[in-house]
C-alpha positions as CSV (number, residue, x, y, z in Angstrom):
1,M,65.6,101.3,-15.6
2,M,66.6,97.6,-16.0
3,G,64.9,96.7,-12.7
4,W,61.6,98.0,-13.9
5,K,61.7,95.7,-17.0
6,V,62.5,92.7,-14.8
7,Q,59.6,93.6,-12.5
8,E,57.3,94.2,-15.4
9,H,58.1,90.8,-16.9
10,T,57.6,89.2,-13.5
11,V,54.1,90.6,-13.2
12,Y,53.3,89.4,-16.7
13,S,54.6,85.9,-15.9
14,I,52.5,85.8,-12.7
15,F,49.4,86.9,-14.6
16,L,50.1,84.2,-17.2
17,F,50.5,81.6,-14.5
18,I,47.3,82.6,-12.9
19,I,45.4,82.5,-16.2
20,V,46.6,79.0,-17.1
21,A,46.2,77.7,-13.5
22,L,42.6,79.0,-13.3
23,G,41.9,77.4,-16.7
24,I,43.2,74.0,-15.6
25,L,41.3,74.2,-12.2
26,L,38.1,75.3,-13.9
27,A,38.3,72.5,-16.5
28,L,38.9,70.0,-13.7
29,Q,35.7,71.2,-12.0
30,F,33.6,69.7,-14.8
31,P,34.9,66.1,-15.2
32,H,31.7,64.8,-16.7
33,N,30.9,67.8,-18.9
34,K,33.3,67.7,-21.9
35,Q,31.6,70.7,-23.6
36,M,32.2,72.9,-20.5
37,Q,35.8,71.7,-20.3
38,M,36.3,72.6,-24.0
39,L,34.7,76.0,-23.5
40,V,37.1,76.7,-20.5
41,I,40.1,75.6,-22.6
42,V,39.1,77.8,-25.5
43,I,38.5,80.8,-23.2
44,T,41.8,80.2,-21.4
45,T,43.6,80.1,-24.8
46,F,42.1,83.4,-25.8
47,F,43.2,85.0,-22.5
48,Y,46.7,83.6,-23.0
49,V,46.9,85.0,-26.5
50,G,45.3,88.3,-25.5
51,L,47.7,88.8,-22.5
52,G,50.7,88.1,-24.7
53,L,49.6,90.6,-27.3
54,V,48.9,93.3,-24.7
55,H,52.3,92.6,-23.1
56,H,54.1,93.1,-26.4
57,K,52.0,96.1,-27.3
58,E,53.0,97.8,-24.1
59,N,56.6,97.0,-24.7
60,H,56.4,98.5,-28.2
61,D,57.6,95.3,-29.9
62,L,54.4,93.9,-31.2
63,T,54.9,92.6,-34.8
64,T,52.9,90.5,-37.2
65,K,55.4,87.7,-36.5
66,I,54.6,87.8,-32.7
67,V,50.8,87.8,-33.4
68,I,51.2,84.7,-35.6
69,E,53.4,83.0,-33.1
70,Y,51.0,83.5,-30.2
71,A,48.0,82.4,-32.3
72,L,49.9,79.3,-33.5
73,I,51.2,78.3,-30.0
74,G,47.8,79.0,-28.4
75,G,46.1,77.0,-31.2
76,L,48.5,74.1,-30.8
77,G,48.2,74.0,-27.0
78,M,44.4,74.1,-27.3
79,T,44.4,71.4,-29.9
80,I,46.5,69.1,-27.8
81,V,44.4,69.6,-24.7
82,L,41.1,69.1,-26.7
83,F,42.5,66.0,-28.4
84,F,43.2,64.4,-25.0
85,L,39.8,65.6,-23.6
86,L,37.9,64.1,-26.5
87,G,40.0,61.0,-26.5
88,S,39.1,60.2,-22.9
89,Q,35.4,59.9,-23.6
């Protein structure tokens, strides 16, 4: 049973890596279009938060604290990236 949990978390981590990597690659595809970069970062953040919440829901350990944590970490990450994007204009 323990092996299944490790495999499940590995799949989750791979999906998370793919989401973030695609978000970065897509944002880099629009070097002169800050609005499109911002949109890509916002969408990537929503997918990050959504995937995290789905993962915890499937593991039956989704709590209000976890929802707030994902929202805050996603918001902080998005804010940092957008700050650098807007600062480089």
